[in-house]
C-alpha positions as CSV (number, residue, x, y, z in Angstrom):
1,X,-46.1,-42.8,-56.0
2,X,-45.5,-39.2,-55.1
3,X,-48.2,-37.7,-53.0
4,X,-49.4,-34.3,-54.2
5,X,-50.4,-31.3,-52.0
6,X,-53.0,-28.9,-53.2
7,X,-52.8,-26.2,-50.5
8,X,-50.6,-24.0,-52.6
9,X,-52.2,-25.2,-55.9
10,X,-55.7,-24.0,-55.0
11,X,-54.3,-20.6,-54.1
12,X,-52.1,-19.9,-57.1
13,X,-52.7,-22.5,-59.9
14,X,-56.1,-24.0,-59.2
15,X,-56.8,-27.3,-57.5
16,X,-57.2,-30.5,-59.3
17,X,-56.3,-34.1,-58.8
18,X,-53.0,-35.0,-60.4
19,X,-51.6,-38.5,-60.9
20,X,-47.9,-39.0,-61.7
21,X,-47.5,-40.7,-65.1
22,X,-44.2,-41.2,-66.7
23,X,-43.2,-41.6,-70.3
24,X,-42.1,-45.1,-71.3
25,X,-38.6,-45.5,-72.4
26,X,-39.7,-46.3,-76.0
27,X,-42.4,-43.5,-76.1
28,X,-41.1,-40.4,-77.7
29,X,-43.4,-37.4,-78.2
30,X,-42.1,-35.3,-81.0
31,X,-42.8,-31.7,-81.7
32,X,-42.0,-29.8,-84.8
33,X,-39.0,-27.5,-84.8
34,X,-40.7,-24.3,-85.9
35,X,-38.2,-21.7,-87.1
36,X,-39.0,-18.0,-87.2
37,X,-36.7,-15.2,-88.4
38,X,-35.8,-12.8,-85.7
39,X,-34.0,-9.9,-87.4
40,X,-30.8,-11.8,-88.0
41,X,-28.9,-11.9,-91.3
42,X,-28.2,-15.6,-90.6
43,X,-30.5,-18.1,-92.2
44,X,-32.6,-19.1,-89.1
45,X,-33.3,-22.6,-90.2
46,X,-29.7,-23.4,-90.9
47,X,-28.8,-21.8,-87.6
48,X,-31.1,-24.0,-85.7
49,X,-30.0,-27.1,-87.7
50,X,-26.4,-26.4,-86.4
51,X,-27.7,-26.5,-82.8
52,X,-30.5,-28.9,-82.5
53,X,-29.9,-32.7,-82.9
54,X,-33.3,-34.1,-82.2
55,X,-36.9,-33.3,-81.6
56,X,-38.2,-32.8,-78.0
57,X,-38.9,-36.0,-76.1
58,X,-41.3,-36.1,-73.2
59,X,-39.5,-38.0,-70.4
60,X,-41.9,-37.5,-67.5
61,X,-45.4,-36.1,-67.0
62,X,-48.3,-35.8,-64.6
63,X,-47.1,-32.9,-62.5
64,X,-48.9,-29.8,-61.6
65,X,-46.5,-27.0,-62.6
66,X,-42.8,-27.8,-63.3
67,X,-40.1,-25.2,-62.9
68,X,-36.5,-24.6,-61.9
69,X,-34.5,-27.6,-63.5
70,X,-30.9,-28.0,-62.5
71,X,-28.4,-30.7,-63.3
72,X,-27.0,-32.3,-60.1
73,X,-23.2,-32.8,-59.9
74,X,-23.8,-36.5,-59.2
75,X,-25.5,-37.0,-62.6
76,X,-29.2,-36.5,-62.3
77,X,-31.8,-33.8,-62.7
78,X,-33.9,-32.1,-60.0
79,X,-36.7,-29.7,-60.6
80,X,-39.6,-28.0,-58.8
81,X,-43.2,-28.9,-58.9
82,X,-44.3,-25.6,-57.4
83,X,-48.0,-26.1,-56.3
84,X,-47.2,-29.7,-55.2
85,X,-44.6,-28.3,-52.8
86,X,-42.0,-30.8,-54.0
87,X,-38.5,-31.0,-55.5
88,X,-38.5,-34.0,-57.8
89,X,-35.5,-36.1,-58.9
90,X,-35.2,-37.6,-62.4
91,X,-32.5,-40.1,-63.0
92,X,-32.9,-40.9,-66.6
93,X,-35.0,-44.0,-66.1
94,X,-38.7,-44.4,-66.4
95,X,-39.4,-43.2,-63.0
96,X,-38.9,-40.1,-60.8
97,X,-38.2,-39.9,-57.1
98,X,-38.9,-37.4,-54.3
99,X,-35.9,-35.2,-53.6
100,X,-37.5,-33.0,-51.0
101,X,-41.0,-32.4,-49.6
102,X,-42.0,-29.9,-48.5
103,X,-40.0,-27.6,-50.7
104,X,-41.4,-24.2,-49.6
105,X,-43.1,-24.2,-53.0
106,X,-39.7,-23.8,-54.6
107,X,-39.3,-22.3,-58.0
108,X,-35.7,-21.7,-59.3
109,X,-32.9,-23.9,-58.1
110,X,-29.1,-23.8,-58.4
111,X,-26.0,-25.1,-56.7
112,X,-23.5,-22.8,-55.1
113,X,-19.7,-23.0,-55.2
114,X,-19.7,-25.6,-52.4
115,X,-22.3,-27.8,-54.0
116,X,-25.1,-26.6,-51.7
117,X,-28.6,-26.3,-53.1
118,X,-29.9,-22.7,-53.4
119,X,-33.7,-22.4,-53.8
120,X,-36.2,-19.6,-54.5
121,X,-39.2,-20.4,-52.3
122,X,-42.5,-18.9,-53.2
123,X,-44.3,-20.2,-50.2
124,X,-41.8,-19.0,-47.7
125,X,-40.9,-15.8,-49.6
126,X,-37.2,-16.4,-49.3
127,X,-34.0,-17.6,-50.9
128,X,-32.8,-20.7,-48.9
129,X,-29.6,-22.8,-48.8
130,X,-29.4,-26.5,-47.8
131,X,-26.4,-27.2,-45.7
132,X,-24.5,-30.4,-45.9
133,X,-26.2,-31.8,-42.8
134,X,-29.6,-31.2,-44.5
135,X,-30.6,-28.1,-42.5
136,X,-32.3,-25.5,-44.6
137,X,-31.4,-21.9,-43.8
138,X,-32.7,-18.5,-45.1
139,X,-30.2,-16.5,-47.0
140,X,-32.6,-13.6,-47.8
141,X,-36.2,-13.1,-46.8
142,X,-36.5,-9.3,-46.1
143,X,-35.2,-6.1,-47.6
144,X,-35.0,-3.1,-45.4
145,X,-37.3,-4.8,-42.9
146,X,-40.0,-5.7,-45.5
147,X,-40.7,-9.2,-46.7
148,X,-39.6,-10.1,-50.2
149,X,-42.4,-10.8,-52.8
150,X,-41.8,-14.3,-53.9
151,X,-38.2,-15.1,-55.1
152,X,-38.4,-16.7,-58.6
153,X,-35.1,-17.6,-60.2
154,X,-31.5,-17.6,-59.2
155,X,-28.0,-17.8,-60.5
156,X,-24.6,-18.1,-58.7
157,X,-21.3,-16.5,-59.8
158,X,-18.1,-18.4,-59.3
159,X,-17.0,-15.8,-56.7
160,X,-20.0,-16.7,-54.5
161,X,-22.3,-13.9,-55.4
162,X,-25.9,-15.0,-55.7
163,X,-28.4,-13.1,-58.0
164,X,-32.1,-13.6,-57.9
165,X,-35.4,-12.1,-59.2
166,X,-38.3,-11.2,-57.0
167,X,-41.7,-10.8,-58.8
168,X,-45.0,-11.1,-57.0
169,X,-46.2,-14.3,-58.7
170,X,-46.4,-16.3,-55.4
171,X,-48.4,-13.8,-53.3
172,X,-51.7,-12.0,-53.4
173,X,-51.7,-8.2,-53.8
174,X,-52.7,-7.6,-50.2
175,X,-49.6,-9.5,-49.1
176,X,-47.1,-7.2,-50.9
177,X,-44.8,-5.3,-48.6
178,X,-42.4,-3.9,-51.2
179,X,-43.6,-1.4,-53.7
180,X,-41.4,-2.8,-56.5
181,X,-40.4,-6.0,-58.2
182,X,-36.7,-6.2,-58.0
183,X,-33.4,-7.9,-58.9
184,X,-31.2,-8.6,-55.9
185,X,-27.7,-9.8,-55.1
186,X,-26.5,-11.7,-52.0
187,X,-22.8,-11.1,-51.6
188,X,-20.5,-13.8,-50.3
189,X,-20.6,-12.2,-46.8
190,X,-24.4,-12.5,-46.8
191,X,-25.3,-8.9,-47.4
192,X,-28.5,-8.4,-49.5
193,X,-28.4,-5.5,-52.0
194,X,-30.9,-4.2,-54.5
195,X,-29.6,-4.1,-58.1
196,X,-32.6,-2.9,-60.0
197,X,-36.2,-2.1,-59.3
198,X,-37.4,-0.7,-62.7
199,X,-38.7,-4.1,-63.8
200,X,-42.4,-5.0,-64.2
201,X,-42.1,-8.8,-63.8
202,X,-38.4,-9.8,-63.4
203,X,-38.2,-13.6,-64.0
204,X,-35.4,-15.7,-65.5
205,X,-31.8,-14.8,-64.7
206,X,-28.5,-16.0,-66.1
207,X,-24.8,-15.1,-66.4
208,X,-22.7,-15.1,-69.5
209,X,-19.8,-17.6,-69.9
210,X,-17.3,-15.0,-68.8
211,X,-19.6,-13.9,-66.0
212,X,-19.3,-10.3,-67.1
213,X,-23.0,-10.0,-68.2
214,X,-26.1,-10.7,-66.2
215,X,-29.2,-11.4,-68.3
216,X,-32.6,-10.8,-66.7
217,X,-36.0,-11.5,-68.4
218,X,-38.9,-9.1,-67.9
219,X,-42.0,-11.3,-68.6
220,X,-44.5,-8.4,-68.8
221,X,-42.4,-6.2,-71.0
222,X,-41.4,-9.0,-73.4
223,X,-37.7,-8.6,-73.4
224,X,-34.4,-9.7,-71.8
225,X,-32.0,-7.1,-70.5
226,X,-28.3,-7.3,-70.1
227,X,-26.3,-5.8,-67.3
228,X,-22.5,-5.3,-67.0
229,X,-21.2,-7.1,-63.9
230,X,-18.6,-5.2,-62.1
231,X,-15.6,-6.8,-60.3
232,X,-17.2,-6.4,-56.9
233,X,-20.4,-8.2,-58.1
234,X,-22.5,-5.1,-58.6
235,X,-24.0,-4.3,-62.0
236,X,-24.4,-1.3,-64.4
237,X,-26.4,-0.7,-67.5
238,X,-29.4,-2.8,-68.3
239,X,-30.0,-2.4,-72.0
240,X,-32.5,-4.6,-73.8
241,X,-30.6,-7.6,-75.3
242,X,-33.5,-9.2,-77.1
243,X,-37.2,-9.1,-77.4
244,X,-39.4,-12.2,-77.0
245,X,-43.1,-12.4,-75.8
246,X,-43.4,-13.5,-72.2
247,X,-39.9,-14.6,-71.5
248,X,-39.4,-16.9,-68.5
249,X,-36.4,-19.1,-67.5
250,X,-33.2,-19.3,-69.5
251,X,-30.1,-21.3,-70.3
252,X,-26.9,-20.7,-72.3
253,X,-24.6,-22.9,-74.3
254,X,-20.8,-22.7,-74.4
255,X,-20.9,-20.5,-77.5
256,X,-22.9,-17.9,-75.8
257,X,-26.3,-18.7,-77.4
258,X,-29.2,-17.8,-75.1
259,X,-32.2,-20.2,-74.8
260,X,-35.3,-18.3,-73.6
261,X,-38.5,-20.1,-72.6
262,X,-41.6,-18.4,-73.9
263,X,-44.2,-19.9,-76.3
264,X,-41.4,-22.3,-77.1
265,X,-37.7,-22.2,-76.5
266,X,-36.4,-19.2,-78.4
267,X,-32.7,-19.3,-79.3
268,X,-30.6,-16.1,-79.6
269,X,-27.1,-15.5,-80.7
270,X,-24.5,-13.7,-78.5
271,X,-25.5,-10.6,-80.4
272,X,-29.1,-10.9,-79.5
273,X,-30.2,-12.1,-83.0
274,X,-32.9,-14.7,-83.1
275,X,-31.7,-18.0,-84.5
276,X,-35.0,-19.9,-84.2
277,X,-37.4,-21.5,-81.8
278,X,-37.9,-25.0,-80.5
279,X,-41.6,-25.8,-80.2
280,X,-43.0,-28.2,-77.6
281,X,-46.5,-29.6,-76.9
282,X,-46.8,-27.6,-73.7
283,X,-45.7,-24.1,-72.9
284,X,-42.2,-24.2,-71.2
285,X,-41.3,-22.3,-68.1
286,X,-37.6,-23.0,-67.7
287,X,-34.7,-25.0,-69.0
288,X,-31.2,-26.1,-68.2
289,X,-28.4,-28.2,-69.7
290,X,-27.3,-31.6,-68.4
291,X,-26.5,-35.2,-69.2
292,X,-23.1,-36.9,-69.3
293,X,-21.9,-34.6,-72.2
294,X,-24.0,-31.6,-71.2
295,X,-25.6,-31.6,-74.6
296,X,-29.1,-32.3,-73.4
297,X,-31.5,-29.4,-72.9
298,X,-34.0,-30.2,-70.2
299,X,-37.2,-28.2,-70.4
300,X,-39.9,-27.9,-67.7
301,X,-43.2,-27.3,-69.4
302,X,-46.4,-27.1,-67.3
303,X,-47.2,-30.7,-66.4
304,X,-44.2,-32.3,-68.0
305,X,-40.4,-32.6,-68.4
306,X,-38.9,-32.7,-71.9
307,X,-35.4,-33.3,-73.2
308,X,-33.9,-32.1,-76.5
309,X,-30.5,-33.4,-77.7
310,X,-28.2,-30.6,-79.1
311,X,-25.0,-30.5,-81.1
312,X,-23.5,-27.9,-78.8
313,X,-22.7,-28.3,-75.1
314,X,-24.4,-26.2,-72.5
315,X,-22.7,-23.8,-70.2
316,X,-21.9,-25.5,-66.9
317,X,-23.0,-23.3,-64.2
318,X,-21.0,-23.1,-61.0
319,X,-18.7,-26.2,-60.8
320,X,-19.8,-27.9,-57.7
321,X,-18.6,-31.0,-55.8
322,X,-21.1,-33.9,-55.3
323,X,-23.8,-33.4,-52.7
324,X,-26.1,-35.9,-51.2
């Protein structure tokens, strides 16, 4: 049994007793695949049929608020349970295990080019890295002498650049030291730089397959923006790529289709045309690809973890060696 902590929960999500309960191997909870046209000349239903192989399956439940899924190089999934102050490990069986506690109320998770875990920590208001000896170090916690808001989501480029969003979801208004909600870059030499501060609520963040485009969701404004990544890791532009109500975490497949969590998981073509939407019983917050063939979309949705089998493989993020 995984012990839950409610200190963070009572502050940001509301206290409440939670008991871990996991879906049995034979129990599959199906949701309808609800398809909506999104301004594309493509038949949306046919488009989704070409991508989705099965209805969503609930594989674990009983959490407080799930976020930040990432597929581990050794073949299992880890994700954050933010108010429980835990990072949870799912191995594909009928049980989950504790990966880390406390987690700093982590949200977004990713591995860097050396296989080290990078975490956005709401509680500690920082982006951290776990060294191979298990020591957790801060990569960024202040900008120009002022504390970050509450780092939310993160992505790593193959050259070592780290990009993250910094909305105020994990703090109270009186705790805010910055007067903006920004998108930041940590360069390979450790320097923190501000990329954009004209967001309302920057949230999910992702790189294109060729790493030349940086996608950033703005939850409050209901759209995803696309920035041109320069050779030195800086960005230019920032045009609206697609519109979707309340976008959160995102994933991308090898064909460049963008999966955006919102009311469901909205799927957009590389041109920003909506293909369709995968509906789940609970509102999703983030998603990632994983599994042996990388054709399983894992979705963290409020109190549960879901999986959806696809016909197309997901984009593997930074290739990383195995890490204990």
